[in-house]
N, C-alpha and C positions, 0 to 999 in steps of 0.2 A: 922362432925363425920361420920365415916363409920364403917361397921361391917360385919362379915362374915355370909353368909347364907349357902345354901346347897353346898357341894362339892367345897369349895374354892371360891364360888361366893361372891363378895362383893356387898351388896345392898346399893346404895347411897341414901342420903336424897332426898325426893320428895315433891313438893308443894301440898298443900291441898286446891286448889281453883277450881272454875268452869272454866275449860279451854275454853269452847266455848264462854262464855261471855267475857273472857279476850281478845279474838281475835276479838270481835265485829262482829261475823258472824250473818247475818240476812237472814235465808233461805227463808223468805217470799218475799224478795226483788229481788230474782234471781232464775231462773229455776234450777232444780237439775243438777249438773254437769257442769254448765256454770257460769263463773265469769267474770266480767269486770275489766280490769286492764290496767293502762297506760303503754304501751309497749315502748321499745326503738324505736327511730325514724327510725332506719334502716328498721323497718318492715312496714313503711308507716303511716297509721292512728295512731294518738296519743292514741286513745282508741280502742282496738280491743277485740273482744269476745274471751275469753279463754275457750276452751272446751277440754274434755278428752275422750280418748277411751282406752279400755282394749283389749289386744290381747291374744289369747289362746296358744301362743307359739312364740318364737323368729322368727320362720320361716315366720310368718305373718307380721313381721316388716322388713322394708328395711334394708339390711345388711350394705350398705354404710352409711346410716343415722345413724344407731346404732353406728358404729365404729367411725364416725366423732364426735359424742357426747362423746365417750369413749376414745378419743385420749390421755387424761391425766390420765386415770384410769389404774388400774392394768390389766394385760393381761387376767385375769380370768373374768373381767367385759366386755370383748369383745364378739361380736355376735357369733363368731366361737366356743367359749368355751361353752356358753349356748346351742348352737345348738348341740354340741357333747353330752352334758348331756341329752338333750331332745330327739333327734332323736335316740339315742342308747337305750332309754327306761330306763336308769339309773334313770332319773327323769320323773315320769309319774303318772297319777292318781292312779294306782294300789299301788304305793309306797307312796301315800299321798301328791303328788305334782300336783296341777292343775294350770297351768300357767295362769296368768292374768296380763301380763306386762302392766304397765300404761304409756301412752304417752300423753303429753300435747301439744296442738296446739294453736297457735295464728293465728286466721283465718284458712287458709289451711296449714300453715307452722308448722311442729313439732319442738319443741325447747327443750323438756326434756323427758327423759325416766327413769322410776324407775322399775327395774325388781321385780316382785312380784309373789308369789304363794299362792293359797288358800289351806289350809291344814285342815284335819280333825283329825290330831294327832300331837304330838310335839316330837315324838320319834327321837332321833339322830339329835338334832338341835345344839349340841355342846355348844353354847353360854350361855344357861340358866342353865346348870348343872342339868336338870331334874325338874326345878322349875315349869314350866307350867303343866307338868303331875302331879306333887305333888299337886298343887292347885286344879286341876280338880278332882283328886281322893278324896282329903280332903273335898271339898265343894259340889261335885256333879254338879258343874257348868262347862259346857264344854269349859273352857278357851282355850283348845287345838284347837278348831275350830276358825281359824283366818287367817289373811293375814300374810305372812312371807316374809320379804325382806332379802335375803341372797344369797350367791353363794352356791348352794346345794352341800353337801358333801365336801366342800372346806373351812375349817376353817382358813381363811387368812384375816387379817385386811385390807379390801379394798373395802367393799361394800359402794356404794354411789349413789347419784342422778347423772344421766348423763345429762349434759346441754350443750347447745351451748355457746360459749364464749360470755360473757356479761350477761348471764342469770343465772350464778351460784351465785345467790344472795338470801338474806333472803326472798324477796317477792315471787320469784319462788317457793322456798321450802315451804313457808306457803300455797300457793295454792295447791301444791301436797299433803301436810299433811291434809289439809281440805278435799280434795277429797278422800283420803284414809279413813278418818272418814265416809264419805258418803257411800263408798263401803262397809265398815264393817256393817253399819246400814242397808243398802239395802239388804245385803246378810245374815243378821242374824248372824254375826260373833262376837265373844266375845273378841277378842284380835288382836292386830297387833304387830308383833315382828320383830325387825331389828337387825341383828347379825353382829358382826365384822365390825362395821362402820369405814370407813376410817378415820384415824387421820388427813388427809390432807384436808378434807371437813369441816373446822373448824366451820363455823356458823351453820351447821346441828346439832351439839351436843347441843348447847344452845337452839336452836329452838325446838328440841324434848322435852326438859325439860319444856319449856314454854307451849308446846302443850299438856302437861299432861302425857308424857311418864315417866316411872320409869327407872332409869339407873342402870345397873349391870356392875360391873367391874371385869375382870379376868386379868391374867398376861400372857405374851407371851415373847418369846425370839427372838431377832434379832442380827445379826452380823453387825457391822458398820466398814467401812473402814476408820480408823483414819489416812488418808493420808499415808498409808503404800506404800512403793515403791517396796518391795520384801516380800516374805513369811517369810524371816528371820526377817524383821521388825515386822511382826505380832508376831512371837515367842518371840521377845524381850519385848512384852507387858506383859509377864507372869513372875512370880517369877522363880528363877533358877530351883527349884525342879519340877515344873509343866512343864517348858520348856524341861527339860531332859526327862520326861515321854512321852511327845508328840513326841519328836525326836525318842525315843525308839519304839513307836508304828509305826511310819512311816518306820523306818529301818526294823522292823519285816516283814512288807509287802514287802519291796524291797528284803530282803534276801530270800524270797520264790520265787523270780522271777516274782512277780505279777506286771503288768504294768497298769497304770491308764491313761486315756485320756478323754478329753471332746470332744464329737462329736455333732456338730450342727444338729438340727432336719432336716434341709433341706439336709444335707449330709448323714444322717443316712439311711441305707437300710430299706425297708418296714418291714423286719422281726425283726428289733429292736423293733418296736411297738408291734408286736405280742409277742415277748419274754418278753417285759416289762409287758404285761398283765399276762403272766404266772407267772412271778416273783411277781407281785402284789398279785396274788391269793395265791401263796405259803406263802407270808408274812401274808396275811389275815388268812389263816388256822392256821398258827403257833400261832398267837395271839388271834384269835377269835373262832377257832374251825370250824368244818364242819357244825354245825347246823344253822349257820346264813349266809344268802346269802351276798356275797360281794356287796358293794355299786356300783362298776363299773363293766363293762363287756367288752368283746372283741370288740363289736361294738364301744364303746367309744374310745378305743385306735386306732381303724381303722379311726375314725373321726379325731383324733389328727393327724394321719399320712396324712390324706387327706387335712385338712384345717387349722391345728394349728401347723404344723411343723416349720413355721417361728418363732414361739415363744418357741419352744421346744429345749432342749439339753439333752444329755445323758452323765453321768459319767460312763465309761465302765471299768471294771476291768477284765483283761485277763491274762492268763499264757500260753505261747506258742500260739497255735491257738484256745485255749478254753476260752470262756467267763465264768467267775466265778460269776459275779454280775453286776447289773446295777442300776443306780438311775436316775430318770427323773426330769428334772428341766424346769421351764418356765423363760423366760427372756424378759424384756422390759425396755427401757431407761437405768437407772443405778441401777436396782434392779434384783436380781436373786432369784427365788422361788424354794425351794426344795419340791418335791411332793411325789414321791413313790420310794420305794427301794425294792430290793429282791436279793437273792443269790441262786445259785445252789449248793454251797458248803460252809459250815460254816468255816470261817477262822478268827482267833482272830484279832481284830482291823480293819478288812476290812470295816465294816460299817462306822467306824469313818473316814477312809481314803477316801471312795467313797462319803460320804454324807457331810463331814465337811472339812477335810484338802485339798483335791484336788480341790473342788469347791472354797474354800477360795483363794487358790493360783491362780486359774483361774480368780476370781473376782479382785484380786489385779493387775494381769497382764492386764486386760481389763479396769481397772479404774472404776469398778462397786462399788457403794457406800454402798449398803446394800444387805445382804443376809438373806432371810426369810427361815429358815430351816423346817418350818412346825410345826404343833401343837404337844405339849407334848415333852417328852424327858428329863430325869433327867441328861443326860450326857452333855448338852449344856453349862451350866454356867461355868464349869471348862475348856471349850474350847473357851471361849471368847465371848459367846453370852450374850447380855445384856438384863435385864428385862425391859419390856415395858408394860404400862397399855393398855388394850383393852376394848372397851365399847360396850354394847348391850342395846337395849331399848325395853320396852314393854309398850303398852297402853291397858288398859282394857276398854271394852265398856259395856254400860248398867249402869245406875246410881247406883242401888243397888249392882250389880255384881262388879262394880269397887270399891265401898266402902268396900265390903267384902274382895276382893283381897288385897287392900292396907292396910286394918286393919291387915290381917295375915302377910303381909310383914313387917309392922311396928313392930309387936310382934317378928318376927324373928330377926329384927335389934336390938331391945331392949334386947332380950335374949342373943344374941351373944355379945353385948356390955357389958352386966352384967357379962358374963363368962370370958371376957378378962380383 
């Protein structure tokens, strides 16, 4: 049974048992932060001490190591992306993000990283729909003070534990989750929240539930390449009326003399990144107004140009020698991620052409299997983007505080189930 909570969030059933005893953890038998675990033979000794360190920013973690562990993760889980967020000041203590990236070592060898931030607020965490702030205000318990595992300001299903090959297993994940519990206890934090957890790190989902996390489910839209050979093949997946409307929208753009092209980030001039920031801010003001500071800034886009251009691409709309609009994408392996969009001139259907149709055509020609268009957007379903579940996880700390939070969530579930 599932039911709707706040703002479209679905609160999934959760177990009511003592999580710590279920995992057999005995803190008297081992020093804080150190666990003994039989490691893979390639590390030498069959029993090596596992220990953990937290780092106050990705800059304190070796870039090559981080990216080796992120080789199979989304591009936004790579060192350069976190570095752009942190060094630009977009993510900083002033905005409620104090980095404490957790690294696990076997002896002297690091084998896992989980990016974490200590937060004193839960504002704009996307995945919980305001649930943590609601619980904090309702009960007076500061659940908002906690550890957050997420890619800040980037609501994309891709957050995961970064592991060396051979260590992406349940035992490694249990060790990390146990130590996260220790961090929360030692720092007096009331929750741990993991948002937009990657669907490809399958065992993490079941282990989080076993470990006492509450699961929330939201929906997301992705485009999948169903072995299309051409853009016309994609159009044939629609009914005739919808296919005619899409063709009409594309023709309207062409009839205005507007040209669209995809430009690789490595080939893009530096001023594309500067203009993308300007367009991002224009879009922000249009939808959010001038009273709220944008999440990102010029330094962030400069960092993309400096160190993330190999993952970036631009959909550029121009007429004669004048750029009308741009959309920024990230690309890795067989996935294309749509991130930011903006225009200098409002043109009917230009947003759809630059953010959906042209990138889809590009993806088909390149053999890209999936396009992630970004969070939200009511226009995606009628353009072939399919609904996918996305999961977020919250664990409450403190015996009584956890009981209170789960009791309220249970009432929300029961009430929503009764209404439906």
